[in-house]
C-alpha positions in Angstrom: -7.8 19.9 -6.8 -6.4 16.5 -6.6 -8.4 13.6 -5.8 -7.1 10.2 -4.6 -8.0 7.6 -1.9 -11.4 8.9 -1.4 -10.2 12.4 -0.3 -9.8 15.9 -1.7 -7.0 18.3 -1.2 -7.7 21.7 -2.5 -4.6 23.2 -1.4 -2.2 20.6 -2.7 0.3 21.8 -5.1 -0.3 20.8 -8.7 3.5 20.7 -9.6 4.5 18.3 -6.8 7.1 15.7 -7.7 7.2 12.5 -5.6 10.5 11.2 -4.6 12.2 8.6 -2.5 12.4 9.0 1.2 15.4 11.1 1.8 15.8 9.8 5.3 16.4 6.2 3.9 19.5 7.5 2.1 20.7 10.0 4.7 23.7 9.6 7.1 21.3 10.0 10.1 19.9 6.6 9.3 22.9 5.0 10.6 22.8 6.7 14.1 21.2 5.2 17.0 18.0 6.7 18.5 20.1 8.0 21.6 22.6 9.6 19.4 19.9 11.2 17.2 18.1 12.7 20.4 21.5 14.0 21.6 22.4 15.6 18.3 18.9 17.1 17.9 19.1 18.7 21.4 22.5 20.1 20.6 21.2 21.5 17.4 18.3 23.1 19.0 20.5 24.7 21.9 22.8 25.9 19.4 20.0 27.7 17.3 18.7 29.2 20.6 22.0 30.5 21.8 23.4 31.8 18.5 20.1 33.0 17.1 17.2 35.2 18.3 16.8 34.0 21.8 20.5 34.6 22.8 20.7 37.9 21.1 17.4 39.4 22.6 18.2 38.0 26.1 21.6 39.9 26.1 20.2 43.1 24.5 17.3 43.0 27.2 19.8 43.5 30.0 21.0 46.7 28.2 17.4 48.0 27.5 17.0 46.6 23.9 14.2 44.4 22.5 12.9 41.6 24.6 11.4 38.4 23.1 7.7 38.3 23.9 7.6 34.4 24.0 8.3 32.5 26.9 10.8 29.7 25.9 10.7 26.2 27.4 12.6 23.1 26.2 10.7 20.0 25.9 11.2 16.3 24.8 14.7 16.1 26.3 15.6 19.3 24.6 14.6 18.2 21.1 11.8 20.8 20.7 11.0 24.3 21.9 7.6 25.3 23.5 6.7 29.0 23.2 4.0 30.3 25.2 2.4 33.8 25.8 -0.1 35.0 28.3 -1.5 33.8 31.5 -2.5 30.2 31.5 -5.8 28.7 32.8 -5.9 25.3 34.5 -8.1 22.8 32.7 -10.2 20.6 35.1 -11.0 17.1 33.7 -11.9 13.9 35.2 -8.3 12.6 34.7 -7.1 15.7 36.6 -9.4 15.1 39.6 -8.4 11.5 39.8 -4.8 12.4 39.9 -5.3 14.9 42.6 -7.4 12.3 44.7 -4.3 10.0 44.5 -2.0 12.5 46.1 -2.7 11.3 49.5 -1.9 7.7 48.7 1.6 6.6 49.3 3.2 6.7 45.9 6.8 6.5 44.7 8.9 9.4 43.5 8.5 8.4 39.8 4.8 8.4 40.1 4.8 11.8 41.9 7.2 13.3 39.0 4.8 11.9 36.4 1.8 13.5 38.1 3.6 16.9 38.2 4.3 16.6 34.5 0.6 15.8 33.8 -0.4 18.7 36.0 1.7 21.1 33.9 0.3 19.7 30.7 -3.2 20.7 32.0 -2.4 24.4 31.6 -3.5 26.0 28.5 -2.0 29.4 27.3 -3.7 31.8 25.1 -1.1 31.6 22.5 1.3 28.4 22.2 3.6 27.1 19.4 6.1 24.2 19.2 9.2 24.3 17.1 12.3 22.2 16.3 15.3 22.1 14.0 15.6 19.4 11.3 19.2 19.7 10.4 22.6 20.1 12.1 23.5 22.9 9.6 24.4 26.2 11.4 21.9 28.1 9.0 19.2 25.4 9.5 15.7 27.3 9.8 13.0 26.7 12.5 10.6 24.2 11.8 7.1 25.0 13.1 5.5 21.9 14.4 2.1 23.3 15.8 0.5 26.6 16.8 -2.5 27.2 18.9 -4.6 30.2 19.7 -7.2 29.9 22.4 -10.0 32.2 23.9 -13.1 31.6 25.6 -15.9 33.5 27.0 -16.7 34.0 30.7 -19.0 31.4 32.3 -22.6 32.1 31.4 -21.5 33.9 28.2 -21.6 32.6 24.7 -18.9 32.4 22.1 -21.5 32.4 19.3 -19.8 29.6 17.5 -16.5 31.7 16.8 -14.3 28.9 17.9 -11.3 28.1 15.5 -12.1 25.2 13.2 -9.4 23.0 11.4 -9.4 25.1 8.3 -8.4 28.2 10.3 -5.9 26.3 12.3 -4.2 24.9 9.1 -4.2 28.5 7.6 -2.7 30.0 10.7 0.0 27.3 10.7 0.9 27.9 7.3 0.9 31.7 7.3 3.2 31.6 10.5 5.6 29.2 8.9 5.8 31.3 5.7 6.4 34.4 7.8 9.3 32.5 9.5 10.8 31.4 6.2 10.5 34.8 4.6 12.4 36.4 7.6 15.1 33.8 7.3 15.3 34.2 3.6 15.5 38.1 3.7 18.2 38.0 6.3 20.2 35.3 4.3 19.9 37.5 1.2 21.1 40.5 3.2 24.0 38.7 4.6 25.0 37.6 1.2 24.8 41.0 -0.2 26.9 42.4 2.6 29.5 39.7 2.0 29.7 40.6 -1.7 30.0 44.4 -0.8 32.8 43.4 1.6 34.7 41.4 -0.9 34.4 44.3 -3.6 35.5 46.8 -0.8 38.6 44.6 0.0 39.4 44.3 -3.7 39.2 48.1 -4.1 41.3 48.5 -1.0 44.0 46.0 -2.3 44.1 47.9 -5.6 44.6 51.2 -3.9 47.2 49.9 -1.7 49.2 48.6 -4.7 48.9 52.1 -6.5 50.1 53.8 -3.2 52.9 51.5 -2.9 54.0 52.3 -6.5 53.8 56.0 -5.8 55.7 55.7 -2.6 58.7 54.1 -4.6 58.5 57.0 -7.1 58.0 60.1 -4.8 59.7 61.2 -1.6 58.7 60.6 2.0 56.6 63.8 2.3 54.3 62.8 -0.5 54.1 59.3 0.8 53.0 60.6 4.3 50.3 62.7 2.5 49.2 59.7 0.6 49.0 57.5 3.8 46.8 60.1 5.5 44.5 60.2 2.5 44.5 56.5 2.2 43.4 56.1 5.9 40.6 58.6 5.4 39.2 56.5 2.4 39.6 53.2 4.2 37.5 54.5 7.1 34.7 55.6 4.8 34.8 52.3 3.1 34.4 50.4 6.4 31.5 52.7 7.5 29.6 52.1 4.4 30.0 48.3 4.7 29.3 47.9 8.3 25.5 47.4 8.8 25.2 48.7 12.4 21.5 49.6 12.1 20.5 46.2 10.8 19.9 43.1 13.1 22.8 40.7 13.2 20.6 37.8 13.4 17.1 37.0 11.8 14.0 37.2 14.0 11.6 34.5 12.8 10.2 34.1 16.4 9.3 37.7 16.5 7.6 37.4 13.1 5.7 34.3 14.3 4.5 36.3 17.4 3.4 39.0 15.1 1.2 36.7 13.1 -0.3 34.7 15.9 -0.9 37.8 18.1 -2.8 39.7 15.4 -5.0 36.6 14.7 -5.7 36.2 18.5 -6.8 39.8 18.8 -9.0 39.5 15.7 -10.7 36.5 17.1 -11.2 38.0 20.6 -12.7 41.3 19.0 -15.0 39.2 16.8 -16.4 37.3 19.9 -16.9 40.6 22.0 -18.6 42.1 18.9 -20.9 39.2 18.8 -21.7 39.4 22.5 -22.4 43.1 22.1 -24.9 42.4 19.2 -26.6 39.9 21.4 -26.9 42.4 24.3 -28.3 45.0 22.0 -31.0 42.6 20.9 -31.7 41.6 24.4 -31.8 43.3 27.7 -29.8 46.4 26.7 -32.0 46.9 23.6 -34.3 49.6 25.0 -36.2 51.8 22.7 -33.7 53.0 20.3 -35.1 53.2 16.8 -33.3 53.5 13.5 -33.5 56.3 11.1 -32.9 55.9 7.4 -29.4 57.5 6.5 -29.4 60.5 4.2 -25.7 59.7 3.1 -23.0 57.4 3.8 -23.0 53.7 4.6 -24.0 53.8 8.3 -27.3 54.4 9.8 -28.0 57.0 12.4 -29.8 55.6 15.4 -32.1 57.7 17.6 -30.9 58.0 21.1 -32.9 56.0 23.7 -32.6 53.8 26.5 -30.8 51.1 24.6 -27.3 50.8 23.3 -25.9 50.9 19.7 -23.2 48.7 18.5 -20.5 49.5 16.0 -19.4 45.9 14.9 -15.8 45.0 14.5 -14.3 46.8 11.6 -10.9 45.8 10.2 -8.7 48.3 8.5 -6.9 47.1 5.3 -3.4 48.0 4.1 -4.8 50.5 1.3 -6.5 52.8 3.9 -10.3 53.2 4.6 -12.2 56.6 4.9 -9.1 58.7 4.5 -6.9 56.6 7.0 -3.7 56.2 5.1 -1.7 53.0 5.1 0.7 52.7 8.0 -0.9 55.9 9.7 -1.9 53.9 12.8 -0.9 50.6 14.2 -4.7 49.6 14.8 -5.8 46.7 12.9 -9.6 46.5 14.0 -12.0 48.5 16.2 -15.3 48.1 17.6 -17.5 50.2 19.9 -20.5 50.1 22.1 -22.6 53.5 22.4 -24.7 54.0 25.4 -26.6 56.9 27.2 -27.5 60.0 25.5 -25.3 63.2 25.5 -25.7 66.6 24.3 -23.0 67.0 21.7 -24.3 70.1 19.8 -21.0 71.9 20.7 -18.8 68.9 20.7 -18.7 65.4 22.1 -16.6 64.2 25.2 -13.3 63.1 24.4 -12.6 59.3 24.3 -9.4 58.4 26.3 -7.5 55.1 27.0 -7.9 53.5 30.2 -4.6 51.5 29.8 -2.0 50.8 27.3 -3.6 47.4 26.4 -0.6 45.4 27.6 -2.1 42.0 28.6 0.8 40.6 30.8 4.2 41.8 32.0 5.8 39.8 29.0 4.9 42.3 26.2 6.0 45.6 27.9 8.3 46.2 24.9 5.2 46.7 22.7 3.9 49.8 24.5 5.9 52.0 22.2 3.9 50.8 19.3 0.6 52.1 21.0 1.5 55.7 21.0 -1.9 57.6 20.4 -2.3 59.1 17.0 -3.8 62.6 16.5 -7.2 63.0 15.1 -5.6 64.9 12.1 -3.8 61.7 11.1 -6.8 59.6 11.5 -8.9 61.9 9.4 -11.8 61.3 11.8 -14.8 63.6 12.7 -15.0 65.3 16.1 -16.4 62.5 18.2 -12.8 61.0 18.4 -14.1 57.3 18.8 -11.5 55.6 16.6 -14.3 54.7 14.1 -14.4 55.5 10.3 -16.5 58.4 9.1 -19.3 56.2 7.7 -20.1 54.9 11.2 -22.7 57.5 12.8 -23.9 55.3 15.5 -21.8 57.3 18.2 -23.4 60.6 17.7 -25.2 62.0 20.7 -23.8 59.1 22.9 -21.1 58.1 25.1 -18.8 55.4 23.6 -16.8 52.3 24.8 -14.2 51.6 22.2 -11.9 48.5 21.8 -9.0 48.6 19.5 -6.8 45.7 18.4 -3.2 46.9 18.2 -0.6 44.3 17.2 2.3 43.6 19.7 0.2 45.5 22.5 -3.2 43.8 22.8 -6.7 45.1 23.1 -6.6 48.9 24.1 -9.9 49.9 26.0 -11.0 53.6 25.5 -14.0 55.2 27.2 -15.6 58.7 27.0 -13.9 60.5 29.8 -11.3 57.7 30.2 -8.3 59.9 30.3 -9.5 61.6 33.6 -10.1 58.3 35.1 -6.7 57.0 34.2 -5.1 60.1 35.5 -6.9 60.1 38.8 -5.9 56.5 39.5 -2.2 57.0 38.4 0.2 56.0 40.9 2.3 59.1 40.3 -0.5 61.4 41.3 -0.8 63.0 44.8 -2.7 60.6 47.2 -4.5 63.7 48.5 -5.9 64.5 45.2 -7.4 61.2 44.6 -11.3 61.0 44.4 -13.1 60.1 47.7 -14.3 56.8 46.4 -11.2 55.9 44.3 -11.5 52.2 45.5 -15.0 52.0 43.8 -13.5 53.6 40.6 -10.4 51.2 40.7 -12.5 48.2 41.2 -14.7 48.9 38.2 -11.6 49.7 36.1 -10.0 46.5 36.8 -13.4 44.7 36.1 -13.6 46.5 32.7 -10.1 45.6 31.7 -10.2 42.0 32.9 -13.5 41.4 31.1 -12.0 42.5 27.6 -8.1 41.6 27.9 -8.4 38.3 29.5 -8.7 35.8 26.7 -10.3 33.2 28.8 -12.9 35.6 30.5 -14.5 37.5 27.6 -17.6 39.1 28.9 -19.1 42.1 27.1 -21.8 42.4 29.6 -19.5 42.7 32.6 -17.4 45.2 30.6 -20.5 47.3 29.6 -21.8 47.4 33.2 -18.5 48.4 34.5 -18.2 51.2 31.8 -21.6 52.6 32.7 -20.6 52.5 36.4 -17.5 54.6 35.7 -19.6 57.0 33.6 -22.2 57.3 36.2 -19.4 58.2 38.7 -18.1 60.8 36.2 -21.4 62.2 35.3 -22.5 62.8 39.0 -19.2 64.5 39.6 -19.8 66.7 36.7 -23.4 67.6 37.8 -22.3 68.4 41.4 -19.4 70.6 40.1 -21.8 72.5 37.9 -24.4 73.1 40.7 -21.5 74.1 43.2 -19.9 76.4 40.7 -20.0 79.8 42.7 -19.5 81.9 39.7 -22.6 80.9 37.6 -24.7 79.1 40.2 -25.3 79.5 43.8 -27.1 76.8 45.7 -28.8 77.8 49.1 -26.2 77.5 52.0 -28.2 74.7 53.7 -28.1 72.3 50.6 -25.0 70.0 50.5 -24.4 67.9 47.6 -22.0 64.9 47.5 -21.0 61.9 45.2 -21.3 58.4 46.7 -20.5 55.5 44.4 -22.5 56.7 41.3 -25.2 58.6 43.2 -25.7 62.2 44.4 -26.6 62.5 48.1 -28.7 65.4 49.0 -28.4 66.6 52.5 -29.8 69.8 54.2 -29.0 71.7 57.4 -32.4 71.8 59.1 -33.3 74.4 61.6 -36.3 74.2 64.0 -38.7 77.2 64.4 -38.5 78.5 68.1 -38.0 81.7 70.1 -34.4 80.7 70.9 -31.5 81.5 68.7 -31.0 79.1 65.8 -28.1 76.5 66.1 -25.8 75.2 63.3 -26.8 71.9 62.6 -24.7 69.3 60.5 -26.2 68.4 57.3 -28.6 65.4 57.2 -28.9 63.1 54.3 -32.6 63.5 52.8 -32.5 61.4 49.7 -30.2 60.4 46.9 -30.3 60.6 43.1 -28.9 57.4 41.7 -27.8 57.1 38.1 -29.2 54.4 36.3 -26.6 52.1 34.6 -28.8 51.2 31.7 -30.3 54.6 30.7 -28.1 57.0 32.4 -31.0 58.8 34.0 -31.2 59.9 37.6 -33.7 58.1 39.8 -34.5 59.4 43.3 -34.0 56.9 46.1 -34.9 57.3 49.8 -33.6 55.9 53.1 -35.4 52.7 54.1 -36.7 54.2 57.3 -38.8 56.9 55.6 -41.6 54.6 54.7 -44.2 57.4 54.4 -42.0 59.4 51.9 -41.3 56.4 49.8 -45.1 55.6 49.5 -45.9 59.2 48.8 -43.1 59.3 46.0 -44.9 56.5 44.2 -48.3 58.0 44.8 -49.4 54.8 46.5 -52.9 55.0 48.0 -51.8 53.3 51.2 -49.8 56.4 52.1 -53.1 58.4 52.8 -56.3 56.8 54.2 -58.4 59.8 52.9 -57.0 59.2 49.4 -58.0 55.6 49.5 -61.4 56.2 50.6 -62.0 59.0 48.3 -60.6 57.0 45.2 -63.0 54.1 46.3 -66.0 56.4 46.6 -65.2 58.0 43.2 -64.9 54.7 41.5 -68.3 53.6 43.1 -70.0 56.8 41.9 -68.6 56.6 38.5 -69.9 53.2 38.0 -73.4 54.0 39.3 -73.4 57.3 37.3 -74.4 59.5 40.4 -71.4 61.8 40.6 -72.7 64.8 42.6 -71.0 68.0 43.6 -69.4 66.6 46.6 -68.4 63.3 45.0 -66.8 65.2 42.0 -64.6 67.3 44.4 -64.1 71.0 43.9 -62.2 73.4 45.8 -62.2 72.9 49.6 -60.1 75.0 51.8 -58.2 76.3 48.8 -57.2 72.7 47.7 -58.0 70.9 44.7 -58.5 67.1 44.2 -54.8 66.5 44.0 -53.7 64.8 47.1 -50.2 64.8 48.7 -49.1 61.7 46.9 -49.5 63.2 43.6 -48.0 66.4 44.5 -44.8 64.6 45.9 -44.6 62.3 42.8 -44.8 65.2 40.4 -42.2 67.2 42.4 -39.6 64.5 42.2 -40.4 63.6 38.6 -39.7 67.2 37.8 -36.5 67.0 39.7 -35.4 63.9 37.9 -36.1 65.4 34.4 -34.2 68.6 35.3 -31.2 66.6 36.6 -31.4 64.3 33.5 -31.2 67.4 31.3 -28.2 68.8 33.2 -26.5 65.4 33.1 -26.7 65.2 29.3 -25.2 68.7 29.0 -22.5 68.0 31.3 -21.6 64.7 29.7 -19.0 63.1 31.9 -16.9 66.1 32.6 -13.5 66.6 31.5 -12.2 67.7 28.1 -14.5 68.0 25.0 -14.0 67.9 21.3 -15.0 71.5 20.6 -16.4 72.3 17.2 -15.3 75.9 17.2 -13.9 78.6 19.5 -17.4 79.5 20.9 -18.3 75.9 21.7 -17.1 76.2 25.4 -19.0 79.3 26.2 -22.1 78.1 24.5 -21.8 74.8 26.5 -21.4 76.7 29.8 -24.4 78.7 29.0 -26.6 75.8 28.4 -25.4 74.2 31.5 -26.2 77.4 33.5 -29.8 77.3 32.3 -30.3 73.8 33.3 -28.8 74.5 36.8 -31.5 77.0 37.5 -34.2 74.5 36.9 -32.5 72.0 39.1 -32.0 74.7 41.9 -35.7 75.2 42.1 -36.7 71.6 42.0 -33.9 70.6 44.5 -35.3 73.2 47.1 -38.8 72.1 46.7 -37.8 68.2 47.0 -35.6 68.8 49.9 -38.4 70.6 52.0 -40.7 67.8 51.1 -38.1 65.1 52.2 -37.4 67.0 55.4 -41.2 67.1 56.3 -42.4 63.6 55.2 -39.3 61.8 55.7 -37.1 62.9 58.7 -39.9 64.9 60.4 -42.4 62.1 60.1 -40.1 59.7 62.0 -39.4 62.2 64.7 -43.1 63.1 65.1 -44.0 59.4 65.4 -41.3 59.0 68.3 -42.6 62.1 70.2 -46.3 61.5 69.8 -46.6 57.6 69.6 -49.0 58.0 66.7 -48.5 57.4 63.1 -48.5 60.8 61.1 -51.0 61.0 58.3 -51.1 62.9 55.1 -54.0 65.1 53.9 -55.3 65.3 57.3 -54.9 68.9 57.9 -56.3 70.3 54.7 -54.5 71.9 51.9 -51.2 74.0 51.9 -50.9 76.6 54.5 -50.6 80.1 53.4 -49.2 82.1 56.4 -48.4 85.7 55.7 -46.2 85.7 58.9 -44.0 83.0 57.6 -43.4 83.6 53.7 -41.7 80.9 51.8 -43.9 78.0 53.0 -43.7 75.0 50.7 -47.1 74.6 48.7 -47.9 71.2 49.9 -50.5 69.9 52.4 -48.7 69.6 55.9 -48.1 66.4 57.8 -50.3 66.1 60.8 -50.9 63.9 63.8 -54.3 63.8 65.5 -54.4 65.0 69.1 -58.1 65.2 70.0 -61.3 64.5 68.1 -65.0 65.1 68.8 -68.4 64.8 67.0 -70.2 68.0 66.6 -74.0 68.2 65.5 -75.2 71.1 63.3 -78.4 72.1 61.9 -78.3 73.2 58.2 -81.1 74.4 56.0 -80.7 73.5 52.3 -83.0 74.9 49.7 -85.8 76.1 52.0 -86.7 72.8 53.3 -87.0 71.7 56.8 -83.8 72.1 58.7 -81.7 68.9 58.7 -79.3 67.8 61.7 -75.9 66.6 60.4 -72.8 65.3 62.4 -69.4 66.7 61.7 -66.0 65.4 63.1 -63.9 68.2 64.5 -60.2 67.3 65.1 -57.3 69.2 66.8 -54.1 68.4 65.0 -50.4 69.2 65.2 -49.4 70.0 61.5 -45.7 70.2 60.3 -44.5 72.0 57.3 -41.4 73.7 56.1 -40.3 77.2 54.9 -37.4 77.8 52.6 -35.2 80.6 51.7 -31.6 80.9 50.5 -30.3 81.0 54.1 -32.0 78.2 55.9 -34.7 75.4 55.8 -36.8 75.6 58.9 -39.5 73.1 60.2 -42.6 75.0 61.5 -45.5 73.5 63.6 -49.2 74.6 63.6 -52.2 73.9 65.8 -54.9 73.1 63.4 -58.6 72.8 63.8 -60.5 70.7 61.0 -64.0 69.6 60.1 -64.8 66.5 58.2 -68.2 65.8 56.8 -67.7 62.2 55.8 -64.9 59.5 55.7 -64.3 60.1 52.1 -64.3 63.9 52.1 -61.3 66.0 52.4 -60.9 67.7 55.8 -61.7 71.4 55.9 -59.3 73.5 57.9 -61.2 76.0 60.1 -58.3 77.9 61.6 -54.6 77.4 62.4 -51.8 79.2 64.4 -48.2 78.5 64.9 -47.1 76.3 67.8 -44.0 77.9 69.4 -42.0 75.7 71.7 -40.7 77.2 75.0 -37.4 79.1 75.2 -35.6 76.2 76.9 -33.0 74.6 74.6 -34.2 71.5 72.9 -30.7 69.9 72.9 -31.1 68.2 76.4 -30.8 64.5 76.4 -34.1 62.3 76.2 -33.1 60.6 79.4 -31.8 63.7 81.1 -28.3 62.0 81.5 -26.0 65.0 82.5 -22.9 62.8 82.2 -23.3 62.2 78.5 -20.7 63.8 76.5 -21.7 65.8 73.3 -20.6 64.3 69.9 -18.3 66.1 67.7 -19.4 66.6 64.1 -17.5 64.3 61.7 -15.5 66.2 59.1 -14.2 65.2 55.7 -10.7 65.5 54.4 -11.4 69.0 53.2 -12.6 70.3 56.6 -16.2 70.5 55.6 -18.8 68.9 58.0 -19.8 65.5 57.0 -23.3 64.6 56.3 -24.8 62.3 58.9 -27.6 59.8 58.6 -31.4 60.6 58.8 -31.8 58.7 62.0 -29.1 60.9 63.6 -31.3 63.9 63.0 -34.4 62.3 64.2 -33.4 62.4 67.9 -33.1 66.3 67.7 -36.4 66.5 65.9 -38.2 64.3 68.4 -37.0 66.4 71.3 -38.3 69.5 69.5 -41.7 68.0 68.8 -41.9 66.6 72.4 -41.3 70.2 73.8 -44.1 71.4 71.7 -46.5 68.7 72.6 -45.7 69.0 76.4 -46.4 72.8 76.4 -49.6 73.5 78.4 
């Protein structure tokens, strides 16, 4: 290192030789400044036209290579500005002041200066400035400056990965050296071709002299034959000399783009990897725990609610983990693994969502992004573009980001090939998914969050990726349940996918003496796929207040449960828990109330659908381990579908009774229906298949009855019992229909905190008159046509649309004498 003047220059050459200023003794010293600018502008234009820019522009019209840079002349034509990518506008105080002056009367010169300043406020992801320092025809380009910019989205952090001065200097030096090497290689090649051409001409002249001597000695026939042989030899000579396959001009600008673009992709990938690590340590961490690896350099993480991050991995030229040098164009890769997936028989295939081209200026680089087969990559069967030593992607879905030179950041996702194929413009519009706009919006959000250098956001990308996988998983689950070969759902259950959730609808029929009518399906509840964990969570319409409270086992859903819980708490504190306080079997019912039964039913449904979702993955193609993997996977899916079928039937009946029927009963009776008011589950031999849950009821009449009881031989004791007449609602299920049934129930209650005891019950049958008449008896009202989907199937309608029919049915029962 050389010291001097208080500074230290570690990269200063040790064999430098100081000399006089060459400009002082040059011919350009005598030129005026105006002439110097004109000569410099002419040299730059001549370099552009006769060099790489002119050749690529002409070849681009014929379908050849296109220069990725956007070329702009600056400083009166004395320098060239190369830009790439979509610029962003920088807002500064000076810019705001200039915009405020636009309304003021200004001269044309001032306005032109404002336009130039406004252009200067645009920053490009990649930018370089060059010039020519000589008028010689073979003068090389001189790199004046090069800039690479990237920034996180507002609210995100760059984790202090911005370029420092040392990196900027190294990038400038590497880019300039790449241009110099390209110029030197082309110059050496041209000299070699010139020497070969001179040798070929010399051999040709010598042959011509020999042929002329032979012509003078031999006759005309022999001369003709020699001429023919001579022409053949000459043609071969020229074919060997003409380098048609080599470029006619050097491509230093192309080499500069390769260096700069590779550095920009590496910087963006490092920033995205740091953001992913911050998410893993923060909100997306979850309960994933690390397990000590048995072999290899990577650690296997147990699947949980959190994500696992494979940090940015850069491939060297010698090859890593069996990846040979030059086998793939990828220079770096990172991945984020989320959700658990059953990969015992193979993992879901990871497919590209796009070619990774950032702007329309680099379409010529798409040919370099040809996917490489897994046999060339020497990867394991999960196909996530990571080296073998990284085992974080096992039993998980993956979001992979690859840095491909001359192309950009290529985004791959588990099941991404099917998503890209479904949104392709070449596909049939009738084959597009129902909510294709929802998928397209999230695909655009995912790609822009990763490929936009000025809007890098791993949180937005991960959220969009989970939304896409939720959509794919819901479609896979519905397809497995609707498979008529292996599973057969009841005909009254209708499943549909709506923006990352599964809507469960049912065709409800009403118990009566009249023939049953075919009703359109009514949406009862939905199974929403959680973006963070990939699990299914039941959600209910906002109007079904009672069902929402029961699903949470909230005490406010049942007054009897609240009073009994308070009495039990008081008894436990005082230590005087008696037979009645401890509960027991009352009318065949245990201490479990309706809220707990409903909560357990929907929890069981969530667990069953979660298991099915993990086995279905995201649908589409799989990386099968062997030939039996597909059949074994199908068998495991069929087993999970059986559990889902039973839970789905039970929860649909519960939602029909405590959801839609509760609203209709309140409209018809004018009173709030209550849970646990009609005793335990009704076991009616005349109506088999009744759901085993306490019915929903509404009080019609109540009275206090006094009874005399004799306890233990003591004197008779007079007690008061509350007898009530209620209208109870429950449902019965079969493979053909889901039917609501009403019962007239007589109950007796000893105290406020005791469970009512059902004394007797009988079915309440409405009259034979049709219940489809209008509430207001408006004969001029036209019946509504059932809405249909694009496939002709009857479209499911909202819960409140079915409430009207249920209210009419309840009203006909209540008005019966």
